[in-house]
C-alpha positions as CSV (number, residue, x, y, z in Angstrom):
1,M,-132.5,-229.8,62.0
2,L,-130.6,-231.4,59.2
3,N,-129.9,-235.2,58.8
4,A,-126.3,-236.3,59.0
5,V,-126.4,-239.2,56.6
6,L,-128.4,-237.3,53.9
7,V,-126.1,-233.8,54.3
8,A,-123.3,-236.7,54.5
9,V,-124.3,-238.5,51.1
10,L,-124.9,-235.0,49.1
11,V,-121.9,-234.0,50.0
12,M,-119.7,-237.3,49.0
13,L,-121.9,-236.7,45.5
14,G,-121.7,-233.4,45.2
15,L,-117.5,-233.3,45.7
16,S,-117.2,-236.3,42.9
17,L,-118.8,-234.5,40.6
18,L,-117.0,-231.7,40.8
19,R,-114.1,-234.3,40.1
20,V,-112.2,-234.6,44.0
21,H,-110.8,-237.7,44.1
22,V,-113.7,-240.3,45.5
23,V,-111.7,-241.4,48.4
24,L,-111.2,-237.7,49.4
25,S,-114.8,-237.4,49.1
26,L,-115.7,-240.4,50.9
27,L,-113.6,-239.2,54.1
28,V,-114.5,-235.5,53.7
29,S,-118.2,-236.7,54.0
30,A,-117.8,-239.2,56.7
31,L,-115.8,-236.4,59.1
32,L,-118.7,-234.5,57.8
33,G,-121.3,-236.5,59.2
34,G,-119.8,-237.8,62.1
35,L,-119.5,-233.8,63.1
36,L,-123.0,-232.9,62.3
37,S,-124.5,-236.0,64.1
38,G,-122.6,-235.0,67.4
39,L,-120.2,-237.6,67.4
40,G,-117.7,-235.7,67.8
41,L,-114.2,-235.5,65.8
42,P,-112.0,-238.4,68.0
43,R,-115.1,-241.0,67.8
44,T,-115.9,-239.7,64.0
45,L,-112.1,-240.7,63.5
46,E,-112.2,-244.0,66.0
47,V,-115.3,-245.1,64.1
48,F,-114.0,-244.5,60.7
49,Q,-110.5,-246.7,61.3
50,E,-112.6,-249.4,62.4
51,G,-114.9,-249.3,59.5
52,L,-111.2,-249.6,57.4
53,A,-110.8,-253.1,58.7
54,G,-113.9,-254.7,57.2
55,G,-112.6,-253.7,53.9
56,A,-109.6,-255.4,54.0
57,E,-110.5,-258.2,52.7
58,I,-112.1,-257.3,49.7
59,A,-109.2,-255.1,49.0
60,L,-106.9,-258.4,49.5
61,S,-109.6,-260.2,47.2
62,Y,-109.4,-257.8,44.2
63,A,-105.8,-257.3,44.5
64,L,-105.4,-260.9,44.3
65,L,-107.7,-261.2,41.3
66,G,-105.6,-258.3,39.9
67,A,-103.0,-261.0,40.0
68,F,-105.1,-263.6,38.5
69,A,-105.9,-260.8,35.4
70,V,-102.5,-260.1,34.4
71,A,-101.2,-263.8,34.9
72,I,-104.2,-264.4,32.2
73,I,-103.0,-261.6,30.1
74,E,-99.5,-263.2,29.9
75,S,-100.6,-266.2,29.3
76,G,-101.0,-264.5,25.9
77,V,-104.7,-265.8,25.2
78,P,-106.2,-262.2,25.2
79,R,-104.0,-260.6,22.9
80,Q,-104.7,-263.2,20.3
81,L,-108.3,-262.8,20.8
82,S,-107.9,-259.3,20.4
83,A,-105.7,-260.0,17.4
84,W,-108.4,-262.2,15.9
85,L,-110.9,-259.7,16.1
86,T,-108.9,-257.1,14.4
87,G,-108.3,-259.4,11.6
88,R,-112.0,-259.8,11.6
89,L,-112.4,-256.2,11.4
90,A,-110.0,-255.8,8.8
91,A,-111.5,-257.9,6.4
92,T,-115.2,-256.9,7.0
93,Q,-116.3,-255.2,3.9
94,G,-118.8,-251.9,4.2
95,G,-120.5,-251.1,7.0
96,T,-122.4,-254.3,7.3
97,G,-119.5,-256.6,8.5
98,A,-118.5,-254.1,11.0
99,A,-121.8,-253.4,12.7
100,R,-122.4,-257.5,12.8
101,L,-118.8,-257.5,14.8
102,K,-119.7,-254.7,17.1
103,W,-123.2,-256.1,18.0
104,G,-121.0,-259.3,18.9
105,L,-118.8,-257.6,20.9
106,L,-121.4,-256.3,22.7
107,L,-123.6,-259.5,23.3
108,G,-120.2,-261.0,24.1
109,L,-119.4,-258.5,27.2
110,L,-122.9,-258.7,28.1
111,S,-123.1,-262.4,28.5
112,M,-119.3,-262.2,30.1
113,S,-120.7,-259.8,32.9
114,V,-124.0,-262.1,33.3
115,M,-121.8,-265.1,33.5
116,S,-119.7,-263.3,36.3
117,Q,-122.3,-263.4,38.9
118,N,-123.0,-267.0,38.5
119,L,-121.7,-269.3,35.9
120,I,-118.1,-268.4,36.7
121,P,-118.5,-266.1,40.2
122,I,-115.6,-263.9,39.3
123,H,-117.2,-260.7,39.7
124,I,-115.6,-257.7,38.0
125,A,-112.1,-259.8,37.7
126,F,-112.9,-260.4,34.0
127,I,-112.8,-256.9,33.3
128,P,-109.3,-256.2,33.7
129,M,-108.2,-259.1,32.0
130,L,-111.1,-258.9,28.5
131,I,-111.2,-255.0,28.2
132,P,-107.8,-253.6,28.1
133,P,-106.5,-255.9,25.2
134,L,-109.8,-255.1,23.0
135,L,-109.7,-251.4,23.6
136,A,-107.3,-251.2,20.0
137,V,-110.7,-252.9,18.7
138,F,-113.7,-250.7,20.8
139,N,-111.8,-247.3,19.1
140,R,-111.4,-248.5,15.8
141,L,-115.6,-249.3,15.5
142,E,-115.7,-245.9,17.4
143,L,-117.8,-247.6,20.3
144,D,-118.8,-245.0,22.9
145,R,-117.3,-246.6,26.0
146,R,-120.1,-245.2,28.0
147,L,-122.2,-247.5,25.9
148,L,-119.7,-250.2,27.3
149,A,-120.0,-249.2,31.3
150,C,-123.5,-249.5,30.8
151,V,-123.5,-253.3,28.9
152,M,-121.5,-254.5,32.0
153,T,-122.7,-252.7,34.6
154,F,-126.2,-253.7,33.4
155,G,-125.0,-257.6,33.6
156,L,-123.0,-256.7,37.0
157,V,-126.6,-255.5,39.0
158,T,-129.3,-257.6,37.1
159,T,-127.9,-260.7,37.5
160,Y,-127.6,-260.8,41.4
161,M,-130.9,-259.0,41.7
162,L,-132.6,-261.3,39.8
163,L,-131.1,-264.7,39.7
164,P,-130.4,-266.6,42.9
165,Y,-127.5,-267.9,42.2
166,G,-123.9,-267.2,42.7
167,F,-123.7,-263.5,44.0
168,G,-127.5,-264.2,43.3
169,E,-128.1,-266.5,46.2
170,I,-125.9,-264.3,48.7
171,F,-128.0,-261.2,47.9
172,L,-131.3,-262.6,47.1
173,G,-131.7,-266.0,49.3
174,Q,-129.2,-265.0,52.0
175,I,-129.0,-261.2,52.8
176,L,-133.0,-260.5,51.5
177,L,-135.0,-263.4,52.4
178,G,-132.9,-263.9,55.7
179,N,-133.3,-260.4,56.9
180,I,-136.9,-259.9,55.9
181,Q,-137.4,-263.7,57.9
182,K,-135.5,-262.2,60.8
183,A,-137.4,-259.3,60.8
184,G,-141.0,-261.3,61.3
185,M,-142.5,-261.3,57.9
186,D,-142.9,-265.0,56.6
187,V,-141.6,-265.4,53.1
188,S,-141.3,-268.9,53.1
189,G,-143.1,-269.5,50.2
190,V,-142.2,-266.5,48.4
191,N,-140.7,-266.8,44.9
192,V,-138.1,-264.1,44.7
193,M,-137.7,-264.2,41.1
194,Q,-141.4,-263.2,40.9
195,A,-140.9,-260.5,43.2
196,M,-137.9,-259.3,41.3
197,A,-139.0,-259.6,37.5
198,I,-141.0,-256.4,37.4
199,P,-137.4,-254.7,38.7
200,A,-135.2,-256.5,36.6
201,L,-137.5,-255.4,33.4
202,G,-137.0,-251.5,34.6
203,M,-133.1,-252.4,34.2
204,V,-133.7,-254.1,30.5
205,A,-135.3,-251.0,29.6
206,G,-132.6,-248.8,30.7
207,L,-130.3,-251.2,28.6
208,L,-132.2,-250.5,25.6
209,L,-132.1,-246.9,26.3
210,A,-128.3,-246.7,26.8
211,L,-128.2,-248.5,23.2
212,F,-130.0,-246.2,22.0
213,S,-128.5,-243.0,23.8
214,Y,-124.7,-244.3,22.8
215,R,-125.3,-245.3,19.0
216,R,-123.4,-242.7,17.2
217,P,-119.7,-243.1,16.9
218,R,-117.5,-241.7,19.3
219,R,-113.8,-241.3,18.6
220,Y,-110.9,-242.2,20.7
221,Q,-107.2,-241.8,20.3
222,D,-105.8,-245.6,18.8
223,L,-102.9,-245.4,21.8
224,S,-101.8,-249.1,20.8
225,A,-101.3,-247.3,17.3
226,A,-99.1,-244.9,19.1
227,G,-96.5,-247.9,20.4
228,Q,-98.5,-248.8,23.5
229,D,-99.4,-252.1,23.9
230,L,-102.6,-251.7,26.4
231,S,-102.8,-255.9,26.3
232,A,-99.8,-255.7,28.6
233,V,-101.7,-253.5,30.7
234,G,-98.6,-251.2,31.7
235,A,-95.7,-253.8,31.4
236,A,-92.5,-252.5,30.7
237,E,-91.9,-254.9,27.4
238,P,-95.1,-255.6,25.8
239,D,-93.5,-257.6,23.0
240,A,-92.0,-260.4,25.6
241,V,-95.3,-261.5,26.4
242,P,-95.3,-264.8,24.4
243,A,-97.4,-266.1,21.3
244,P,-100.2,-267.6,22.1
245,S,-100.0,-271.5,22.0
246,P,-103.0,-274.6,22.4
247,F,-101.2,-275.4,25.7
248,R,-101.5,-272.0,26.6
249,T,-104.7,-271.6,26.2
250,A,-105.9,-275.1,27.8
251,V,-104.0,-273.9,30.8
252,T,-105.6,-270.4,30.6
253,L,-109.1,-272.2,30.7
254,S,-108.0,-274.4,33.2
255,A,-107.1,-272.1,35.6
256,V,-110.5,-270.1,35.4
257,V,-112.2,-273.6,35.9
258,A,-109.8,-274.4,39.1
259,A,-110.7,-270.6,40.5
260,F,-114.2,-271.1,39.8
261,A,-113.9,-274.5,41.8
262,V,-112.3,-273.4,45.0
263,Q,-114.5,-270.2,45.2
264,L,-117.2,-272.4,45.4
265,L,-115.5,-275.0,48.0
266,T,-114.3,-272.3,49.9
267,D,-117.0,-269.3,49.5
268,S,-113.6,-267.1,48.9
269,L,-112.9,-264.9,46.2
270,M,-109.3,-264.7,47.2
271,I,-108.5,-268.2,47.5
272,G,-110.3,-268.9,44.2
273,A,-108.1,-265.8,42.8
274,L,-105.0,-267.4,44.3
275,A,-106.0,-271.2,43.1
276,G,-105.8,-269.7,39.7
277,F,-102.6,-267.9,40.3
278,A,-101.1,-271.2,41.1
279,V,-102.1,-273.2,38.3
280,F,-99.9,-270.7,36.1
281,L,-96.7,-271.1,38.3
282,A,-97.4,-274.8,38.7
283,T,-97.3,-275.0,34.5
284,G,-94.9,-273.3,34.1
285,I,-96.6,-270.7,32.0
286,L,-95.6,-268.1,34.7
287,R,-92.1,-268.5,35.3
288,L,-91.1,-268.0,39.6
289,R,-89.3,-265.4,39.0
290,D,-91.5,-263.2,37.0
291,A,-94.6,-263.5,39.6
292,D,-93.1,-261.1,41.3
293,G,-93.6,-258.5,38.8
294,V,-96.8,-260.1,37.7
295,F,-98.2,-259.6,41.6
296,N,-97.1,-256.2,41.7
297,R,-99.2,-255.1,38.1
298,G,-102.0,-257.1,39.1
299,I,-102.2,-254.7,42.4
300,G,-101.4,-251.7,40.8
301,L,-104.2,-252.4,38.2
302,M,-107.2,-253.0,41.1
303,A,-105.3,-250.8,43.6
304,M,-107.1,-248.3,43.4
305,I,-110.7,-250.0,43.6
306,G,-109.5,-251.9,46.6
307,F,-108.1,-248.1,48.6
308,I,-112.1,-246.7,47.5
309,M,-113.7,-250.0,48.9
310,I,-111.8,-249.8,52.2
311,T,-112.8,-246.2,52.2
312,A,-116.4,-246.7,51.5
313,Q,-116.2,-249.6,54.6
314,G,-115.0,-246.5,56.7
315,F,-118.0,-244.1,55.6
316,A,-120.5,-246.8,56.1
317,A,-119.4,-247.6,59.7
318,V,-119.8,-244.1,60.6
319,M,-123.0,-243.6,59.0
320,Q,-124.2,-246.5,61.1
321,A,-122.7,-244.8,64.0
322,T,-124.9,-241.6,64.1
323,G,-127.9,-243.4,64.3
324,Q,-129.5,-241.5,62.0
325,I,-130.1,-243.9,59.1
326,E,-133.8,-245.4,60.9
327,P,-134.7,-241.6,61.7
328,L,-134.2,-241.0,57.9
329,V,-136.2,-243.7,57.0
330,Q,-138.6,-243.5,59.3
331,A,-139.6,-239.8,58.6
332,T,-139.7,-240.2,54.9
333,S,-142.0,-242.8,55.3
334,D,-144.3,-240.6,58.1
335,L,-144.8,-238.2,55.9
336,F,-146.7,-240.8,53.6
337,A,-148.2,-242.7,56.2
338,G,-151.1,-244.4,55.3
339,S,-150.7,-243.7,51.3
340,R,-149.2,-247.1,49.9
341,P,-148.2,-245.6,46.7
342,L,-146.3,-242.8,48.2
343,A,-144.8,-244.7,51.2
344,A,-143.3,-247.2,48.6
345,L,-142.1,-243.8,46.4
346,A,-140.6,-243.0,49.5
347,M,-138.8,-246.4,50.6
348,L,-137.2,-246.6,47.1
349,L,-136.2,-243.1,47.8
350,V,-134.2,-243.6,50.6
351,G,-132.8,-247.0,49.3
352,L,-131.3,-245.1,46.6
353,L,-129.8,-242.3,48.9
354,V,-128.2,-245.3,51.6
355,T,-127.0,-247.1,48.8
356,M,-125.4,-244.5,46.7
357,G,-124.1,-243.1,49.9
358,I,-122.2,-246.6,51.2
359,G,-121.5,-248.3,47.7
360,S,-123.2,-251.9,48.2
361,S,-126.6,-253.0,47.9
362,F,-125.3,-256.0,49.7
363,S,-124.6,-253.5,53.1
364,T,-127.8,-251.8,52.3
365,L,-130.1,-254.5,53.0
366,P,-129.5,-255.7,56.6
367,I,-129.9,-251.4,57.5
368,I,-133.1,-251.0,55.9
369,T,-135.1,-254.5,56.2
370,A,-135.5,-254.4,60.3
371,I,-137.3,-250.8,59.3
372,Y,-139.1,-251.3,56.4
373,V,-140.7,-255.0,57.2
374,P,-142.8,-253.8,60.1
375,L,-143.7,-250.5,57.9
376,C,-144.8,-253.0,54.9
377,M,-146.7,-255.3,57.3
378,G,-148.4,-251.9,59.1
379,L,-149.4,-250.7,55.1
380,G,-150.9,-254.2,53.9
381,F,-148.3,-255.0,51.4
382,S,-148.1,-258.5,50.5
383,P,-145.0,-260.7,51.2
384,L,-143.9,-260.4,47.8
385,A,-144.9,-257.0,47.3
386,T,-142.4,-256.4,50.2
387,V,-140.0,-258.5,49.2
388,A,-139.6,-256.5,45.7
389,I,-139.7,-253.7,47.7
390,I,-137.1,-253.8,50.0
391,G,-134.7,-255.9,46.9
392,T,-135.3,-252.8,45.2
393,A,-134.4,-250.5,47.2
394,G,-131.5,-252.3,48.4
395,A,-130.1,-252.5,44.4
396,L,-131.3,-248.9,43.7
397,G,-127.8,-246.8,43.6
398,D,-125.2,-249.4,43.1
399,A,-125.8,-248.7,39.2
400,G,-124.8,-244.8,39.7
401,S,-122.7,-244.9,43.3
402,P,-118.9,-243.3,42.6
403,A,-118.3,-246.1,45.2
404,S,-119.6,-249.3,44.1
405,D,-117.7,-252.4,42.5
406,S,-120.2,-252.2,39.8
407,T,-119.0,-248.7,38.2
408,L,-115.5,-248.8,39.7
409,G,-114.8,-252.0,37.6
410,P,-116.1,-250.7,34.4
411,T,-113.8,-248.0,34.8
412,A,-110.8,-249.7,35.5
413,G,-110.7,-251.7,32.3
414,L,-112.2,-248.7,30.2
415,N,-109.6,-246.2,31.3
416,V,-106.3,-248.2,31.1
417,D,-105.4,-245.7,28.2
418,G,-106.6,-242.3,30.2
419,Q,-109.7,-241.5,28.3
420,H,-112.6,-243.0,30.1
421,D,-113.7,-240.8,33.2
422,H,-115.3,-242.3,36.0
423,I,-118.0,-239.6,37.0
424,R,-119.0,-238.4,34.1
425,D,-118.6,-241.6,31.8
426,T,-119.2,-244.3,33.9
427,V,-121.3,-242.8,36.8
428,I,-123.5,-240.6,35.7
429,P,-124.7,-242.6,32.7
430,T,-125.4,-245.7,34.7
431,F,-127.5,-243.9,37.2
432,L,-129.3,-242.0,34.3
433,H,-130.3,-245.2,32.3
434,Y,-130.7,-247.7,35.3
435,N,-131.8,-245.9,38.6
436,L,-134.9,-244.4,37.2
437,P,-136.2,-246.7,35.2
438,L,-135.3,-248.9,37.9
439,L,-136.9,-246.7,40.9
440,L,-140.2,-246.7,38.4
441,A,-140.3,-250.5,38.3
442,G,-140.1,-251.3,41.6
443,W,-142.5,-249.1,42.4
444,V,-144.7,-250.2,39.8
445,A,-144.2,-254.1,41.4
446,A,-145.2,-252.8,45.3
447,L,-148.2,-251.8,43.6
448,V,-149.2,-254.8,41.6
449,L,-147.8,-257.1,43.7
C-alpha cells in the first residue's frame, strides 16, 4: 500500500519542478495525500483549513517585516550603499579591484545572513531591504545569482543548526533538546554544538562547492540602466526617495536596534518589525501620509512568501492528520533493524523527505523525535549521536524545499527584476549543494559520536 505522505511530498516536488506554482502544488498534493489516506474530501478540506490558521501569524509577521524593509529603503541608506559600491566598482582598475569587491560583497552577504539568526534576529527580513538596491552592482560584477542564493541559504540554515543563540536557541534548545528529553532520553549533559559540529561541516563543504560551481561570470540584463530603479522596490516615483543624510542613517540604525530589542523582549518578529516601523514614523523620516503606501508596498514585497507559508501550514496539517508519518518512519527504520549505519541513513532520509514537504525544520523535529528517540536507544546510539541524528534529520530539506523560507527569502530579493527562477535558481542549487553533504556529514556524526 502506498504511503500517502510519501506520495504527496513527491507529487508536490514534481509539480514544483514542472513550474506549477508552489501554492497550487501544495494544495493539490495536500488533497491527494488526504484522499489516499482515507480521510475523505470533506475532512481533508477541514484539516487543511484548520492548518491555514496556524500560518496567519507567520504571514502577518512577514508582511510587517516587508513594511519595515521598505521603510528602510525609503530612508535612502540602501541607495547610498549601492551608489558607494557602484563608485568603488567604477574606480577599480583591472580585474583585481573588481575581484576584491566581489569577495567583499559575498563575505558581507554571508555575515548578514549569519547575524540575521542571532545577533540581529530579523531572519529573512534583511533580504528585501539589502538585495534589491545591490542588484545593479551584482549585475556589473556578473555574479551568478545561484551563488548568492547559496550564500544566503547557508547563513540562514547553518547558523540555527549550530549556534544556540537567537533562532538557534529555539531550534536546538527548546525544540531539539526539549523534545528528546520529553521522549525519554537524558540529554542534560549533551553539548549541542559538539553534536552538530560535524553536520555543520557538511554545510561548509556545500558552500565551498557552490563557490567553485558558480565561479564563472553570468550576465543579466541591467534593468536599472534601462530606467527601472530597483532600490525603490516598485515605487511609482523612484526619484522621490530623499538623499541620504547622517540623520537618516542614524534613524535607520536606531530603527534596526529598536526592532532587535523589542523582538528580544517580546519574542515576536511581528512586534519587533512594528516597533522599527514606528521609529521611522516618530522621527518624521516616514511621513504619516506616506505610511499607507509604504505599508502596501511592503506587504506586496513579502505577500508571496506569506501565502506560501500559510499554504505550507495547511499541507503540514493534512500530512499529520493522515497518521502515516509514523508508519513511514517506522517502516523505513524496520528495513534496517539491527544495523546502526543503515538505520541512521534511513532516519536521515525520512527527515529529508518530511522537511522537504512541510518546508520547516522547526516543524519537523516534534514529528520525528517521539519515534526516533526510542529507536536510537534500542540501537545503542549515544545521547550525543541521537542529538546529531535528529538535529540533522530536521535540518535536512530546509535548504532545497520549495516551501521553505530559507529558499523563499533569497528568491524574494533576487527576483525583484524577474531574472531569478525560484525552482531552478534557488531550490535545485541549494538542494544539491547542501542536502547531499549534510546527509553524508550527519551519517558520519551518527557513527562516530
